[in-house]
C-alpha positions in Angstrom: 77.4 152.3 96.1 74.7 154.5 97.7 73.6 155.5 94.2 73.3 151.9 93.2 71.2 151.1 96.3 68.9 154.0 95.5 68.3 152.7 92.0 67.6 149.2 93.3 65.1 150.5 95.9 63.4 152.6 93.2 63.1 149.5 90.9 61.5 147.6 93.8 59.0 150.3 94.5 58.1 150.6 90.8 57.8 146.8 90.5 55.5 146.7 93.6 53.3 149.5 92.2 53.0 147.6 88.9 52.1 144.4 90.6 49.6 146.2 92.8 48.1 147.9 89.8 47.7 144.6 88.1 46.1 143.0 91.1 43.7 146.0 91.3 43.1 145.6 87.6 42.1 141.9 88.0 39.6 142.7 90.8 35.9 142.3 90.0 34.9 145.7 88.9 31.2 145.0 88.9 29.1 146.7 91.6 27.7 144.7 94.5 24.2 145.0 93.1 25.4 143.6 89.7 27.3 140.8 91.3 24.3 139.7 93.3 22.1 139.8 90.3 24.6 137.8 88.3 24.8 135.3 91.2 21.0 134.9 91.4 20.8 134.4 87.7 22.9 131.2 88.1 20.6 129.7 90.7 19.5 127.1 91.4 22.8 125.3 90.8 22.6 122.5 88.3 25.2 120.4 90.1 27.5 120.3 93.1 30.4 121.9 91.2 28.3 125.0 90.3 26.9 125.2 93.8 30.4 125.4 95.2 31.3 128.1 92.7 28.2 130.0 93.7 29.1 129.7 97.4 32.6 131.1 96.7 31.0 134.0 95.0 29.1 134.8 98.2 32.4 134.5 100.1 33.8 137.1 97.7 31.0 139.4 98.4 32.2 139.7 102.0 29.9 140.5 105.0 28.7 143.8 103.6 27.9 142.4 100.2 26.2 139.3 101.7 24.2 141.7 103.9 23.0 143.5 100.8 21.9 140.3 99.3 19.9 139.4 102.5 18.2 142.7 103.0 16.9 142.5 99.4 14.3 140.0 100.7 10.9 141.5 100.1 7.7 141.3 102.1 5.1 138.7 101.1 3.2 139.7 98.0 5.8 142.3 97.1 8.2 140.0 95.1 9.6 136.6 94.7 12.3 135.6 97.3 12.9 132.1 96.1 16.3 132.6 94.6 17.6 134.7 97.5 16.3 132.2 100.0 18.0 129.4 98.0 21.3 131.4 98.0 21.1 132.1 101.7 20.0 128.6 102.8 22.7 127.0 100.6 25.4 129.3 102.1 24.3 128.4 105.6 24.7 124.7 104.8 28.0 125.4 103.1 29.6 127.2 106.1 28.7 124.4 108.5 31.1 122.1 106.7 34.5 121.2 108.3 37.1 123.9 107.8 34.7 126.8 107.2 34.4 128.2 110.7 35.6 131.7 109.8 32.9 131.9 107.1 30.4 130.5 109.7 31.3 133.3 112.0 30.9 135.8 109.1 27.5 134.5 108.2 26.2 134.5 111.8 27.4 138.1 112.3 25.8 139.1 109.0 22.5 137.4 110.0 22.5 139.3 113.2 23.1 142.6 111.3 20.3 141.7 108.8 17.8 141.0 111.6 18.2 144.7 112.7 17.5 145.9 109.1 14.7 143.6 107.9 11.3 144.8 108.8 9.1 141.9 107.7 8.5 139.2 110.3 8.4 136.3 107.8 11.9 137.3 106.5 13.2 137.7 110.0 11.9 134.2 110.9 13.8 132.9 107.8 17.1 134.5 109.0 16.6 133.3 112.5 16.3 129.7 111.1 19.7 130.3 109.4 21.1 131.1 112.8 19.7 127.8 114.0 22.0 126.2 111.5 25.2 128.4 111.9 24.9 130.0 115.3 27.0 129.4 118.3 27.5 131.6 121.3 28.2 134.4 118.9 24.5 134.5 118.0 23.0 134.3 121.5 23.0 138.1 122.1 21.1 138.9 118.8 18.6 136.1 119.3 17.7 137.0 122.9 15.5 140.1 122.1 13.2 138.0 119.9 12.2 135.7 122.8 9.6 138.2 123.8 8.2 138.6 120.2 5.1 136.5 119.8 5.8 135.7 116.2 9.5 135.2 116.4 10.0 133.6 119.8 9.5 130.1 118.5 12.3 130.2 115.8 14.5 132.1 118.2 14.0 129.6 121.0 14.6 126.7 118.6 17.9 128.3 117.5 19.0 128.7 121.1 18.2 125.0 121.8 20.4 124.1 118.8 23.3 126.2 120.1 22.8 124.4 123.5 25.4 126.2 125.5 25.5 127.7 129.0 24.9 131.1 127.4 22.0 130.0 125.3 20.3 128.3 128.3 20.8 131.4 130.3 19.2 133.5 127.6 16.2 131.2 127.5 15.8 131.3 131.3 16.1 135.1 131.3 13.5 135.3 128.5 11.0 133.1 130.5 10.5 135.8 133.1 9.6 138.4 130.4 7.6 136.5 127.9 3.9 136.0 127.6 1.4 133.9 125.5 2.8 132.1 122.6 6.4 133.4 123.3 6.2 132.0 126.8 5.1 128.6 125.4 8.0 128.5 122.9 10.5 129.3 125.7 9.1 126.7 128.1 9.3 124.0 125.3 12.9 125.1 124.5 14.0 124.9 128.2 12.6 121.4 128.2 14.3 120.4 125.0 17.6 121.7 126.2 17.2 119.9 129.6 17.9 123.1 131.5 17.6 122.0 135.2 17.9 125.5 136.5 14.5 126.3 134.9 12.6 123.5 136.8 11.4 125.6 139.6 10.2 128.5 137.5 8.4 126.1 135.1 6.8 124.2 137.9 5.1 127.4 138.9 3.5 127.5 135.5 1.8 124.0 135.6 -1.3 125.5 137.1 -1.9 127.9 134.2 -4.3 127.4 131.2 -4.4 124.0 129.5 -1.8 124.9 126.8 0.7 126.4 129.3 0.1 123.5 131.7 0.6 120.9 129.0 3.8 122.5 127.8 5.2 123.0 131.3 4.6 119.4 132.3 6.3 118.3 129.0 9.2 120.5 129.8 9.6 119.3 133.4 9.5 115.7 132.1 12.1 116.4 129.6 14.4 118.2 132.1 13.8 115.2 134.5 15.0 117.0 137.7 14.0 115.0 140.8 12.5 118.1 142.3 9.8 117.9 139.6 8.5 114.4 140.5 5.9 115.5 142.9 4.4 118.0 140.5 4.3 115.5 137.7 2.9 112.7 139.9 0.2 115.0 141.3 -0.8 116.1 137.7 -1.1 112.5 136.5 -3.1 111.5 139.6 -5.4 114.5 139.0 -5.9 113.3 135.4 -6.9 109.8 136.7 -3.9 108.4 134.7 -5.9 108.9 131.5 -5.0 110.9 128.5 -6.6 114.4 128.6 -5.8 118.0 127.5 -2.6 118.5 129.5 -1.1 115.1 128.7 -0.1 114.8 132.3 0.1 111.0 132.1 2.3 111.1 129.0 4.5 113.7 130.8 4.9 111.5 133.9 5.8 108.5 131.7 8.3 110.7 129.8 9.8 111.8 133.1 10.3 108.1 134.1 11.8 107.3 130.7 14.3 110.3 131.0 15.3 109.1 134.5 16.0 105.6 133.1 18.2 107.1 130.4 19.9 109.4 132.9 20.9 106.4 135.1 18.3 106.7 137.8 16.8 103.3 136.9 15.6 102.5 140.4 13.4 105.5 140.7 12.1 105.1 137.1 11.2 101.5 137.8 9.4 102.6 141.0 7.3 105.1 139.1 6.4 102.6 136.4 5.3 100.0 138.9 3.3 102.6 140.7 1.5 103.5 137.5 0.9 99.8 136.6 -0.7 99.3 140.1 -3.2 102.2 139.4 -4.2 101.7 135.8 -6.6 98.8 135.5 -9.5 100.2 133.4 -10.1 99.2 129.8 -9.5 102.8 128.6 -6.1 102.9 130.3 -4.5 100.2 128.2 -2.1 102.6 126.5 -0.9 103.9 129.8 -0.5 100.5 131.1 1.5 99.4 128.0 3.9 102.3 128.3 4.5 101.6 132.0 5.0 97.9 131.2 7.8 98.9 128.8 9.7 100.8 131.4 9.3 97.9 133.9 10.8 95.5 131.2 13.7 97.8 130.6 14.7 97.7 134.3 16.0 94.0 134.3 15.7 90.8 132.4 14.3 88.9 135.4 11.7 91.5 136.2 10.9 91.7 132.4 10.1 88.0 132.2 8.0 88.1 135.3 5.8 91.0 134.2 5.5 90.0 130.6 4.4 86.5 131.4 2.0 87.7 134.0 0.5 90.0 131.3 -0.9 86.9 129.6 -3.5 86.7 132.4 -4.7 90.2 131.6 -8.3 90.4 130.4 -7.4 92.7 127.4 -6.0 91.2 124.2 -4.5 94.5 123.2 -2.4 94.5 126.4 -1.4 90.9 126.0 -0.4 91.5 122.3 1.7 94.5 123.4 3.4 92.3 126.1 4.3 89.8 123.4 5.8 92.4 121.2 8.0 93.6 124.2 8.9 90.0 124.9 10.1 89.1 121.4 13.6 90.7 121.5 14.2 89.2 125.0 13.4 85.5 124.2 16.0 82.9 125.1 15.8 79.1 125.0 14.9 79.2 128.7 12.2 81.8 128.4 10.9 80.2 125.2 9.9 77.1 127.2 8.1 79.4 129.8 6.1 81.1 127.0 5.2 77.8 125.4 3.7 76.6 128.7 1.4 79.7 128.7 -0.3 78.3 125.6 -2.1 75.6 127.4 -4.3 78.0 129.5 -4.6 80.8 127.0 -7.6 81.7 124.8 -7.3 80.7 121.1 -6.3 84.3 119.9 -3.5 84.5 122.5 -2.3 81.0 121.7 -1.9 82.0 118.1 -0.2 85.2 119.2 2.3 83.4 121.4 3.2 80.9 118.7 3.7 83.7 116.1 6.0 85.4 118.6 8.0 82.3 119.2 8.2 81.7 115.5 9.6 85.2 115.0 12.1 84.6 117.8 14.0 81.9 115.8 14.8 80.0 119.0 15.5 76.6 117.6 15.2 74.7 120.9 11.5 75.3 120.9 10.8 73.5 117.5 9.9 70.1 118.9 7.3 71.7 121.3 5.7 73.9 118.5 5.6 70.8 116.2 3.3 69.0 118.6 0.7 71.7 117.8 0.4 70.3 114.2 -2.3 68.0 115.6 -4.3 70.7 117.3 -8.0 70.7 116.6 -7.9 74.5 116.2 -7.2 75.4 112.6 -5.7 78.8 113.4 -3.3 77.3 115.8 -2.2 74.6 113.3 -1.6 77.3 110.7 0.4 79.4 113.2 2.5 76.4 114.3 3.3 75.4 110.6 4.3 79.0 109.9 6.5 79.2 113.1 8.2 75.9 112.4 9.0 77.0 108.9 10.4 80.4 110.3 12.6 78.7 112.9 13.7 75.5 111.2 14.0 76.8 107.6 15.2 74.0 105.3 15.8 71.7 108.3 12.0 71.7 108.9 11.1 70.9 105.4 10.6 67.1 105.8 8.3 67.5 108.7 6.2 70.1 106.9 5.9 67.9 103.8 4.5 65.2 106.1 1.9 67.7 107.3 0.9 68.3 103.7 0.4 64.5 103.2 -2.3 64.3 105.9 -3.4 67.8 106.4 -6.6 69.5 105.1 -6.5 72.1 102.3 -5.9 75.0 104.7 -2.9 73.1 106.3 -1.5 72.5 102.7 -1.7 76.2 101.9 0.1 77.0 105.2 2.8 74.5 104.4 3.3 75.9 100.9 3.5 79.5 102.3 6.0 78.3 104.9 8.2 76.8 102.2 8.0 79.9 100.0 9.6 81.9 103.0 12.3 79.3 103.4 16.0 79.8 102.4 18.2 77.0 101.3 19.8 75.4 98.2 18.1 72.0 98.6 14.5 73.1 99.1 13.2 72.8 95.5 14.8 69.4 95.0 13.1 68.0 98.0 9.8 69.5 97.1 10.1 68.1 93.5 11.0 64.6 94.8 7.9 64.7 97.1 5.4 65.8 94.4 4.8 62.4 92.7 3.8 60.7 95.9 1.6 63.6 97.3 -2.1 63.8 97.0 -3.6 66.1 94.3 -4.3 69.1 96.6 -0.6 69.0 97.8 0.7 68.4 94.3 -1.0 71.6 93.1 0.3 73.6 96.1 3.9 72.3 95.7 3.9 72.8 91.9 3.0 76.4 92.6 5.9 76.6 95.1 8.3 75.5 92.4 6.8 78.1 90.0 7.1 80.9 92.6 10.7 80.0 93.2 11.4 79.8 89.4 12.8 76.3 89.9 14.1 75.7 86.4 16.3 72.8 87.8 13.1 71.0 88.6 11.4 71.5 85.2 11.4 67.7 84.5 9.1 67.2 87.6 6.7 69.8 86.3 6.8 68.2 82.8 6.0 64.9 84.4 2.8 66.4 85.8 1.6 67.7 82.5 0.1 64.2 81.9 -1.3 63.8 85.3 -4.8 62.3 85.3 -6.1 64.9 87.7 -7.2 67.9 85.6 -6.4 70.5 88.3 -2.9 69.1 88.8 -2.3 69.1 85.1 -3.5 72.7 84.7 -1.3 73.8 87.6 1.7 72.2 85.8 1.0 74.0 82.6 0.5 77.3 84.4 3.9 76.8 86.2 5.8 76.6 82.9 6.1 80.2 82.2 7.8 80.8 85.6 10.2 78.0 85.4 11.5 77.9 81.8 14.5 79.6 80.2 15.7 80.0 76.7 17.4 76.5 76.9 14.0 74.9 77.1 12.7 76.4 73.8 13.1 73.1 71.8 11.1 71.2 74.5 8.5 73.9 74.5 8.0 74.0 70.7 7.6 70.2 70.7 5.1 70.5 73.6 3.2 73.1 71.6 2.7 70.7 68.7 1.7 67.9 71.0 -0.8 69.8 73.1 -4.5 70.0 72.1 -6.4 71.6 74.9 -6.9 75.4 74.0 -6.3 76.5 77.6 -3.1 74.4 77.8 -1.9 75.7 74.5 -2.2 79.3 75.7 0.0 78.5 78.7 2.6 76.8 76.5 2.5 79.9 74.2 3.0 82.2 77.2 5.9 80.0 78.4 7.7 80.3 75.1 7.2 84.1 75.1 8.9 84.2 78.6 11.7 81.8 77.6 12.6 84.0 74.5 12.9 87.1 76.7 16.2 85.7 78.0 18.0 86.3 74.7 19.3 89.6 73.4 19.4 88.3 69.9 15.9 89.2 68.7 16.7 88.5 65.0 17.7 85.0 65.9 14.6 84.5 68.0 12.3 85.8 65.2 13.9 83.4 62.7 13.5 80.5 65.1 9.8 81.3 65.7 9.2 81.6 61.9 11.0 78.3 61.3 8.9 76.6 63.9 5.7 78.3 62.5 6.5 77.0 59.0 6.7 73.4 60.2 3.7 73.6 62.5 0.2 72.2 61.6 -2.0 74.7 59.9 -4.4 75.0 62.8 -1.5 75.9 65.2 0.2 78.5 63.1 -2.0 81.2 64.8 -0.3 80.3 68.1 2.9 81.8 66.8 1.4 85.3 66.1 1.6 86.3 69.7 5.2 85.1 70.0 6.1 87.2 67.1 4.5 90.4 68.4 6.1 89.8 71.8 9.5 89.9 70.1 8.6 93.1 68.1 10.3 94.5 65.2 9.1 95.3 61.7 9.7 91.8 60.3 7.7 90.1 63.1 4.8 92.6 62.9 4.6 92.4 59.2 4.2 88.6 59.2 1.3 89.0 61.7 -0.2 91.8 59.7 0.0 89.8 56.5 -1.6 86.9 58.2 -4.5 89.2 59.1 -4.8 90.4 55.6 -4.6 87.1 53.9 -5.8 84.5 56.4 -9.2 83.1 57.4 -11.3 84.3 60.3 -9.3 82.2 62.8 -6.1 83.8 61.6 -7.6 87.3 61.6 -8.9 86.9 65.1 -5.5 85.6 66.4 -3.5 88.2 64.5 -5.5 91.2 65.8 -5.4 89.8 69.3 -1.6 89.4 69.0 -1.1 92.9 67.6 -3.3 94.4 70.2 -1.3 92.9 73.1 2.2 93.8 71.6 4.5 96.3 73.3 6.4 97.4 70.3 5.5 100.9 69.2 5.6 99.8 65.5 2.4 97.8 66.3 0.6 101.1 66.2 0.8 101.4 62.4 -0.3 97.8 61.9 -3.3 98.3 64.1 -4.5 101.5 62.7 -4.3 100.1 59.2 -6.5 97.2 60.2 -9.0 99.7 61.8 -9.1 101.8 58.7 -10.3 99.0 56.4 -14.1 98.9 56.0 -14.1 95.1 55.6 -12.6 94.8 59.1 -15.5 96.4 61.0 -15.8 93.5 63.4 -12.2 94.0 64.5 -12.2 97.8 64.8 -12.9 98.0 68.5 -10.2 95.5 69.4 -7.6 97.1 67.1 -8.3 100.6 68.4 -8.1 99.4 72.0 -4.7 98.0 71.4 -3.7 101.1 69.4 -4.7 103.4 72.2 -2.9 101.3 74.8 0.3 101.5 72.7 0.0 105.3 72.2 -0.4 105.8 75.9 2.4 103.5 76.8 5.0 105.2 74.6 6.7 108.5 75.2 5.7 110.6 72.3 6.0 114.5 72.0 2.7 116.1 72.6 2.2 117.0 68.9 2.9 113.4 67.7 0.7 112.0 70.4 -2.2 114.2 69.2 -1.7 113.1 65.5 -1.9 109.5 66.6 -5.0 110.0 68.8 -6.7 111.9 66.0 -6.3 109.0 63.7 -8.0 106.7 66.2 -10.9 109.2 66.4 -11.4 109.0 62.6 -12.0 105.2 62.7 -13.8 104.4 65.9 -17.6 104.6 66.1 -17.6 103.5 69.8 -18.5 106.3 72.1 -16.5 104.8 75.0 -13.4 104.8 72.8 -14.1 108.4 71.6 -14.3 109.4 75.2 -11.0 107.7 76.0 -9.4 109.4 73.1 -10.5 112.9 74.4 -9.2 112.0 77.9 -5.9 110.8 76.5 -5.6 114.0 74.4 -5.2 115.9 77.7 -1.7 114.3 77.8 -0.9 115.9 74.4 -0.8 119.4 75.7 -0.4 121.8 72.7 -2.6 124.4 71.0 -3.8 121.9 68.4 -4.9 119.5 71.1 -6.9 122.3 72.7 -8.6 123.3 69.4 -9.3 119.7 68.5 -11.0 118.9 71.8 -13.0 122.0 71.4 -14.6 120.6 68.3 -16.6 118.2 70.5 -18.1 120.7 72.8 -21.4 120.4 70.9 -21.5 116.6 71.0 -23.8 115.5 73.7 -22.1 112.2 74.5 -18.6 113.7 74.4 -19.3 117.3 75.5 -18.3 117.0 79.3 -15.0 115.0 78.6 -14.2 117.5 75.8 -14.9 120.4 78.2 -12.6 119.0 80.9 -9.8 118.3 78.3 -10.0 121.9 77.0 -10.0 123.3 80.5 -7.1 121.2 81.8 -4.9 121.8 78.8 -5.5 125.6 78.9 -5.1 125.9 82.7 -1.8 124.0 82.6 -0.1 126.6 80.5 -0.6 130.3 80.6 0.9 130.8 77.2 -2.3 129.9 75.5 -4.1 133.2 74.6 -5.8 135.0 71.8 -9.3 135.0 70.3 -9.4 131.3 69.5 -8.5 130.2 73.1 -10.8 132.9 74.6 -13.8 131.7 72.6 -13.1 128.1 73.5 -12.8 128.8 77.2 -16.0 130.9 77.2 -17.8 128.1 75.5 -16.4 125.6 77.9 -17.5 127.8 80.8 -21.1 127.7 79.4 -21.3 123.9 79.0 -19.2 122.3 81.8 -21.2 120.5 84.5 -20.6 118.5 87.6 -20.0 118.9 91.3 -16.9 120.9 90.7 -18.2 123.0 87.8 -18.5 126.2 89.8 -14.9 126.0 90.9 -13.8 125.1 87.4 -15.7 128.0 85.8 -14.1 130.4 88.3 -10.7 129.1 87.5 -11.3 129.6 83.7 -12.7 133.1 84.3 -9.5 133.9 86.3 -7.4 132.6 83.5 -9.3 134.7 81.0 -9.0 137.8 83.2 -5.3 137.4 83.4 -4.8 136.5 79.7 -2.6 139.1 77.9 -4.2 141.2 75.2 -3.6 140.3 71.6 -5.0 138.4 68.7 -3.0 135.3 69.3 -3.2 132.5 66.7 -5.7 132.9 63.9 -6.9 130.4 61.3 -5.4 130.8 57.8 -7.8 128.3 56.2 -11.6 128.2 56.8 -11.9 124.5 55.7 -14.4 125.2 53.0 -12.8 127.4 50.3 -9.8 129.4 49.3 -10.7 132.6 51.1 -7.5 134.3 52.1 -5.5 132.5 49.5 -4.4 133.4 46.0 -2.5 132.0 43.0 1.2 132.5 42.7 2.6 135.3 40.5 6.3 135.1 39.9 8.6 135.8 42.9 8.8 138.8 45.2 11.4 140.6 43.1 9.4 140.1 39.8 6.2 141.2 41.5 7.9 144.2 42.8 8.9 145.2 39.3 5.4 144.8 37.8 3.1 147.8 37.4 -0.3 147.6 39.1 -2.2 146.7 35.9 0.2 143.9 34.9 0.2 142.5 38.4 -3.5 142.5 38.6 -3.9 140.7 35.3 -1.3 138.1 36.2 -2.9 137.7 39.6 -6.3 137.1 38.1 -5.0 134.4 35.8 -3.0 132.8 38.7 -6.2 132.7 40.9 -8.1 130.8 38.2 -5.3 128.3 37.9 -5.1 127.9 41.7 -8.7 127.0 41.9 -8.0 124.1 39.5 -4.8 123.0 41.4 -6.0 123.4 45.0 -9.3 122.2 46.5 -10.9 122.5 49.9 -12.3 119.0 50.8 -13.6 118.1 54.2 -11.6 120.6 56.0 -8.4 119.8 54.2 -6.6 121.8 51.5 -5.6 119.4 48.7 -3.0 119.9 46.0 -4.2 118.0 43.0 -0.7 117.0 41.6 -0.5 119.8 39.0 -0.1 123.6 39.1 1.8 126.1 41.2 2.1 127.3 44.8 -0.8 128.6 46.7 0.0 131.9 48.4 -1.6 133.9 51.3 -3.3 137.1 50.4 -1.8 138.7 53.5 1.9 139.4 53.9 3.7 138.4 57.1 6.9 139.6 58.9 7.8 137.7 62.1 5.4 135.0 63.0 4.7 131.5 64.5 2.9 129.1 62.2 1.2 125.7 62.8 0.3 123.5 59.9 -0.5 119.8 59.5 0.6 118.2 56.2 0.4 114.7 54.6 2.0 113.4 51.4 -0.6 111.2 49.7 1.1 108.1 48.3 0.1 107.9 44.5 2.8 105.1 44.1 4.8 107.5 41.8 7.4 108.3 44.4 7.5 112.0 43.7 6.6 113.4 47.1 8.2 116.9 47.2 6.6 120.0 48.8 7.4 122.8 51.3 6.4 126.0 53.0 7.8 129.3 51.4 8.4 131.8 54.2 8.0 135.5 53.2 7.9 134.3 49.5 11.1 132.4 49.8 11.8 128.8 49.6 11.5 126.9 51.9 10.8 124.6 54.8 11.2 121.3 52.9 8.6 118.4 52.8 10.0 115.1 51.5 9.0 111.6 50.7 12.0 110.2 52.7 12.2 107.2 50.4 13.6 109.4 47.5 17.1 108.7 48.3 18.4 109.6 44.9 17.5 113.3 45.5 18.7 113.2 49.1 15.3 113.1 50.7 16.5 110.5 53.4 17.5 113.4 55.5 13.9 114.1 56.3 11.6 117.1 56.2 11.9 120.4 58.0 15.2 121.6 56.7 15.8 124.9 54.8 16.5 123.0 51.6 17.6 126.0 49.4 20.3 127.3 51.8 23.8 127.2 50.4 25.8 128.8 53.1 23.8 128.2 56.3 22.6 124.8 57.4 20.0 123.3 55.0 19.5 119.7 56.4 17.3 119.0 59.4 18.9 117.9 62.7 17.2 114.5 62.5 14.5 112.5 60.6 11.2 113.0 62.4 8.8 112.2 59.5 5.8 109.9 59.7 5.3 107.6 56.7 3.4 108.4 53.6 -0.3 108.8 53.9 0.1 109.8 57.6 -0.3 113.3 59.0 2.7 115.3 60.1 2.7 118.7 61.8 5.1 121.7 61.6 5.6 124.4 64.1 7.5 127.1 62.3 8.9 130.2 64.1 10.4 133.0 62.1 12.0 136.0 63.7 14.1 138.4 61.5 15.9 136.1 59.1 16.2 133.2 61.5 13.9 130.1 61.3 13.2 127.4 63.9 11.2 124.3 62.9 9.6 121.5 65.0 8.4 118.5 63.0 6.0 116.3 65.0 7.2 117.9 68.2 10.9 117.3 67.5 13.3 120.2 66.8 14.6 119.8 63.3 15.9 123.3 62.4 17.3 125.4 65.3 17.4 129.2 64.6 19.0 129.0 61.2 19.3 132.0 58.8 17.0 131.6 55.7 18.9 132.7 52.8 17.3 134.8 49.9 17.0 132.3 47.1 16.0 134.9 44.6 18.9 137.2 45.2 21.8 135.9 47.3 23.1 139.4 47.7 20.0 140.5 49.5 18.8 139.6 53.0 15.4 137.8 53.3 12.4 140.1 52.7 11.2 141.9 55.7 7.5 141.1 54.9 6.0 138.8 52.3 3.4 136.2 51.6 3.5 132.6 52.9 3.2 129.9 50.2 2.2 126.2 50.1 4.4 124.5 47.6 3.7 121.3 45.9 5.0 120.0 42.6 5.1 116.2 42.9 2.7 113.7 44.5 -0.6 115.1 45.8 -0.4 116.6 49.3 -2.9 117.7 51.9 -2.8 120.5 54.4 -5.1 121.2 57.4 -5.3 123.2 60.6 -3.2 126.2 59.4 -2.8 128.8 62.2 -0.6 131.7 62.4 0.4 134.2 65.2 2.1 137.4 64.2 5.0 138.5 66.4 5.2 142.2 66.9 8.6 143.7 66.1 10.4 146.2 68.3 10.2 149.5 66.5 13.3 151.7 66.5 13.2 155.2 67.8 
């Protein structure tokens, strides 16, 4: 039996050891330093879940680990503390949550330890502020020594105020006897904020010090509100003449009375307030008198009414207005009558103020009395009474106000309309509509506008009835009200009205109403068909009115109809079509507008088309590279300096290297130079990644030409940017814009070329160069493929690089658009005419077309249409390729396979080739940045 027990005990011990070993094995084996580094790398947290996980990691660090994190804070200028401060601040907030008190205690103790180890005052101040969040009596002892530190006394005192315990108040009182200067001020303020009565005597002795100490001491005594301090505070206010001065003695005395009132000593507070009121009569004491008046009104309702009504006899309007503001929340039916009686003997401004106050009070019993003021000879008082009656009576006062509109002058009518607009009630618009036919013209116009402002669709028939009013102004008001009162259900009526109306101004308003009515439908296709149907049946001279309706709906079908109308119509149609396209909100309108602007025959419409085009480009959220392409197109067609200047300004919002370089081309243009200079500067300074010779030269040139009141500051900012710019060549141009320098004809493929002897290769190259000069031409800064021949290759070989290139397939109507960029002599980043569905081109350009194993298709279609420029940003590192097309990622770090020999990796270094073997294609702005490779040991 004993032997059996021994075996059992041995098994238990072995099991315990195995479990203990497993637990130890599961422990985090990273060092504290590594764990802290890993934690900081996850900050700031992306969501609440991650934040909680981060806080748990700090908990797992324990006090010693957390202390290590904290003491890693560096002195200003020696490092970046942002992530550590984020971690510490977040943990302080985390441990103050319910159920976390043990971790709160841990954090408070750790912060106290950290204060002893940190040497920098700024970091100490930051940790003391954490104790303000988490500290209780457990933090008092470590905070107390800092109360005599000039730099740290303020945060330490604030933390003790937040703790607000007997021990924290004792620490502050103890520190007061030892502190001087700014530290003393901080403690005095803290004792006041914590209402420490035991400190009143000691602080009272400081009120005769310098202005700052006296000011702070009086504030503290007022906040403490101990009766023993009244004589000191009263004497100080008396000495200041009850006027505001450096020590704020009067404000302190008033604060003291306010604190007494809150603490329950209302009689003494009231006594002080009355005493002040009796002594402050001068014009420059109105603020003091107003503050004292408030205290008096807080004492009792009866006293409040007495003093507030009496204030109406005061000579200063500012004081009377303050009294009315204090009276408003206390108004009752009884006091409302008393206030109304004050109107008779008041000056006009006060009469209006009293009526406004009564209107805001909403006391209904006073309505009849205020209504008698409708007949006042004073215009301002009539307006105030109309407003007040509307505020108080709401819909119930409507009949009376409509009668005022019948007999009142134009100002009264406007007041009535405004009062109705503020009313609430279901029957308001029906009553207004019923009144309109019998009202005089001025009232009809105002009330029609009321129906419009209230979007009273249910009263649309009344508005329709006024469309034939003999009074021109009434009729115009009715037409103007249509767009605010119609819905989709009214479209048949509106189309009929459009055909029946002849006045151009009225037609425009009907047109606008139809556009608004159509917005209520989600079925745009149905709406487009409806407009086209109505347009087909409309008289010829009114068809142009439908263009704006179509462009408001948007969509390719609508825009094409309007664009076709421009291309085939008469001058009236052209004018209406370009106006409609210029005002549309659909981004597809951009293409229609630029095509109008490009046609030489449309010179008269270029400015309007370009203005609409620029508005649409600005309004839509394009990637920087695409935005630049669009703005460059506008620059090619406009001849108007103001538009060219606007384009350069807008290019600043297309921040990319190409935008910087494009703006730089206008630094020699006198009329555009300064805007170009500012654009170059603002793009460069916004992103420190721009560097290299091209950028350096542009900034130096910008420094030399920029002018204006801020030019010295701007020049200095650019010089600083240049001084901090990293060394290196950066991007360089691959094409000089005038000839094929740096380029050569294609000879075979990399493998074939490698197997040729020098003589054979030279002969083949000479022949290829001759053919290349026939196939590729430099024209106006563009590199054109003439639809026949072979690839064009760089003379230089490249390894890892970043390449920028603009390209455009020229539509020769043959539908053969097919090109690409060979990387290190290997096909290829594909360029497609996406209409070639039979060969799979609908997937778009930018994919690695010849890949068989790795991804070959682009992530999305980002191509612009034929005859429009596109731009690639190609990044090649090792055998991996990333491609952005028009600013959109289309190939993401994909391996480029060796097309020439699938068993070999991609060549480490080779030429770049421009491929074209279909429709003509143009390239421009070719730039490349070589990326250094890390050399092995």
